[in-house]
C-alpha positions in Angstrom: -38.4 -15.8 -7.2 -35.8 -17.1 -4.7 -37.3 -20.5 -5.4 -35.6 -20.8 -8.7 -31.9 -21.5 -9.4 -29.0 -23.1 -11.6 -27.3 -22.9 -15.2 -24.7 -23.6 -18.1 -23.5 -24.0 -21.8 -23.7 -27.3 -23.6 -20.7 -28.7 -25.6 -20.8 -32.4 -26.6 -23.0 -35.4 -26.4 -22.1 -39.0 -25.3 -24.1 -42.2 -25.4 -25.9 -43.0 -22.1 -24.1 -45.4 -19.9 -25.7 -48.8 -19.2 -25.2 -48.3 -15.5 -26.7 -44.9 -15.3 -27.8 -44.0 -11.7 -31.4 -43.7 -10.6 -32.9 -40.5 -12.0 -35.1 -39.8 -9.0 -32.2 -40.1 -6.7 -30.2 -37.7 -8.8 -32.9 -35.1 -8.7 -33.2 -35.5 -4.9 -29.4 -35.1 -4.5 -29.2 -32.1 -6.8 -31.8 -30.4 -4.7 -29.5 -30.5 -1.6 -26.1 -30.2 -3.3 -26.2 -26.4 -3.6 -25.8 -26.3 0.2 -23.4 -29.1 0.7 -20.1 -28.6 2.6 -17.7 -29.1 -0.3 -15.8 -25.9 -1.1 -16.8 -24.2 -4.4 -17.6 -20.9 -5.9 -20.0 -20.3 -8.8 -22.1 -17.8 -10.6 -25.5 -18.5 -12.1 -28.0 -16.7 -14.3 -31.7 -17.4 -14.1 -34.5 -16.2 -16.4 -38.1 -16.8 -15.5 -40.9 -15.9 -17.9 -44.4 -15.6 -16.4 -47.6 -15.3 -18.5 -51.2 -14.9 -17.4 -54.3 -13.1 -18.7 -53.1 -9.9 -17.0 -49.3 -10.3 -17.0 -46.4 -11.1 -19.3 -43.1 -10.6 -17.5 -39.5 -11.9 -17.6 -37.5 -11.8 -14.5 -33.7 -12.1 -14.8 -31.5 -12.8 -11.8 -27.7 -13.3 -11.3 -26.3 -15.1 -8.3 -22.8 -15.4 -6.9 -22.4 -18.3 -4.5 -19.5 -19.4 -2.2 -19.6 -22.5 -0.1 -17.1 -23.7 2.5 -17.5 -26.2 5.4 -20.1 -24.7 7.7 -20.2 -21.4 5.7 -22.2 -20.0 2.8 -22.6 -16.8 0.9 -25.0 -15.8 -1.9 -25.3 -12.4 -3.5 -28.2 -11.7 -5.8 -28.7 -8.9 -8.4 -30.0 -6.8 -10.0 -32.6 -4.6 -8.1 -35.3 -5.1 -7.1 -34.1 -8.8 -6.4 -30.8 -7.7 -4.9 -29.9 -9.3 -1.6 -27.0 -10.9 0.4 -27.3 -14.0 2.5 -24.2 -14.9 4.6 -23.7 -17.7 7.1 -20.4 -17.5 9.0 -20.9 -20.8 10.9 -22.3 -19.1 14.0 -24.9 -16.7 12.6 -26.8 -16.3 9.3 -27.5 -12.8 8.0 -30.3 -11.9 5.5 -30.1 -8.6 3.7 -32.7 -7.3 1.2 -31.3 -4.5 -0.9 -34.7 -3.0 -1.9 -35.6 -2.5 1.8 -32.0 -1.7 3.0 -32.8 -4.0 6.0 -31.2 -7.1 7.4 -31.8 -9.6 10.1 -29.6 -12.0 12.0 -30.3 -15.5 13.4 -28.4 -18.5 14.6 -26.8 -20.6 11.8 -28.3 -23.9 10.9 -26.3 -27.0 11.7 -26.8 -28.8 8.4 -27.0 -28.1 4.6 -30.7 -29.0 4.6 -31.3 -26.7 7.6 -29.6 -23.8 5.9 -31.6 -24.4 2.7 -34.8 -24.1 4.8 -33.5 -21.0 6.7 -32.6 -19.3 3.5 -35.8 -20.2 1.6 -38.6 -21.2 4.0 -40.5 -24.1 2.7 -37.6 -25.3 0.6 -36.9 -28.5 2.7 -40.5 -29.5 2.0 -40.2 -28.9 -1.7 -36.9 -30.9 -1.8 -38.6 -33.8 0.0 -41.3 -33.9 -2.7 -38.7 -34.8 -5.3 -39.4 -38.4 -4.6 -43.0 -37.8 -5.9 -41.8 -37.2 -9.5 -44.3 -38.5 -12.0 -41.6 -39.6 -14.4 -37.8 -39.3 -14.4 -35.3 -40.8 -16.8 -31.6 -40.3 -17.4 -31.7 -39.8 -21.2 -28.0 -39.3 -22.0 -24.6 -38.0 -20.8 -23.1 -34.7 -21.9 -20.0 -32.7 -21.2 -20.8 -29.0 -20.4 -18.2 -26.2 -20.6 -18.4 -23.8 -17.7 -15.8 -21.2 -18.2 -12.5 -23.1 -18.4 -14.0 -26.2 -16.9 -15.5 -29.2 -18.6 -18.0 -31.1 -16.4 -19.5 -34.5 -17.2 -23.2 -34.4 -16.6 -26.2 -36.7 -16.5 -29.1 -35.3 -18.4 -32.4 -36.0 -16.7 -35.9 -35.4 -18.1 -38.7 -35.4 -15.6 -42.3 -34.5 -15.1 -44.1 -33.6 -11.8 -47.8 -33.3 -11.3 -47.7 -31.0 -8.3 -45.2 -29.3 -6.0 -46.4 -27.1 -3.2 -45.3 -25.1 -0.1 -47.4 -23.3 2.5 -44.8 -20.8 3.8 -44.0 -18.0 3.6 -47.0 -17.9 1.3 -49.0 -20.7 -0.5 -47.4 -21.6 -3.8 -48.4 -24.5 -6.0 -46.3 -25.5 -9.1 -48.0 -28.1 -11.3 -47.7 -29.8 -14.7 -43.9 -29.5 -14.6 -41.9 -30.7 -17.6 -38.1 -30.2 -17.1 -34.7 -31.1 -18.3 -31.7 -30.8 -15.9 -28.0 -31.3 -16.4 -26.5 -32.7 -13.2 -22.7 -32.7 -12.5 -21.7 -36.4 -12.1 -19.2 -35.7 -9.4 -20.7 -32.9 -7.3 -24.4 -33.6 -8.1 -24.9 -29.8 -8.6 -27.4 -28.8 -11.2 -25.5 -26.9 -13.9 -28.3 -26.2 -16.3 -32.1 -26.5 -16.2 -35.0 -25.7 -18.5 -38.6 -26.1 -17.4 -42.2 -25.3 -18.2 -44.9 -25.4 -15.5 -48.0 -23.7 -14.1 -47.7 -21.7 -10.9 -50.5 -20.7 -8.6 -49.8 -18.2 -5.8 -52.4 -17.9 -3.1 -55.5 -20.0 -2.7 -57.4 -22.2 -5.2 -59.4 -19.3 -6.4 -56.3 -17.7 -7.9 -55.8 -18.3 -11.6 -52.6 -20.3 -12.5 -49.9 -18.6 -14.5 -47.7 -20.2 -17.1 -44.0 -20.3 -16.2 -40.9 -21.0 -18.3 -37.5 -21.1 -16.6 -34.0 -21.3 -17.9 -31.1 -21.5 -15.4 -27.4 -21.9 -16.1 -24.1 -21.9 -14.2 -21.8 -19.4 -15.9 -18.6 -20.0 -13.9 -17.5 -22.7 -11.5 -14.4 -22.9 -9.2 -14.0 -26.2 -7.4 -10.8 -25.2 -5.6 -11.5 -21.6 -4.6 -9.2 -19.4 -2.5 -11.5 -17.5 -0.2 -10.9 -14.0 0.9 -10.6 -13.5 4.7 -13.8 -11.6 4.8 -15.7 -13.7 2.2 -18.1 -15.1 4.8 -18.3 -12.0 7.0 -21.4 -9.8 6.7 -20.8 -6.1 6.8 -24.0 -4.1 6.8 -24.1 -1.6 3.9 -24.2 2.0 4.8 -27.7 3.0 6.0 -28.9 -0.6 6.5 -31.2 -1.2 9.4 -31.3 -4.4 11.5 -34.8 -5.7 12.0 -36.4 -8.8 13.7 -38.1 -10.1 10.5 -38.2 -9.6 6.8 -40.9 -10.5 4.2 -40.5 -14.1 3.1 -37.7 -14.8 5.5 -37.7 -17.0 8.7 -38.4 -15.3 12.0 -35.4 -14.4 14.1 
């Protein structure tokens, strides 16, 4: 479920501006903005409900993210989704709490490269944003995130198919989504979507998926602790050469 991210609380509605930006370009920018070099710290909550003939499950995940030039940190909870991913500019560390194992690899040199190293296949999926079936800026709204108020473009879009082949084949189809994109930072602050997801080959039955993501706090001028982008292995953690779903070291 590392594929899914972003969130928030809606406050007021404004008329859509006549010079609204291109909706497809906004979606593409928001796909990369999470890993951009601008300093910020935020917390997100993500709920994904998956339904099939044999399963009805809701997965909840909380994420704490810190970003500085050349550095990135994301902490995920609760178990069994817990993990920590830290890039200090020289190396990137991947720790999976359920396994108590971590791996280390050279840091990527770009935001897009780090997105791909953190979530293999993500660069390909971001690139497919230009293949949106429909996309339209439907209005502007001001969202409240903690003490901040952020002006957002609200974009509705549909997508016939989105796929990746690594670390495992996943196809997401018949996507219908609404996303709130910060006008200044281009970060997605809230998103709701419905889709079908197929994991594995074409013989696998698709599952219905409903996702709600929201940013619950946002700091655009953070004061980072000296060790914020330093990875310290938890007690008992074992260093390994590879982890399931993670890039090879």
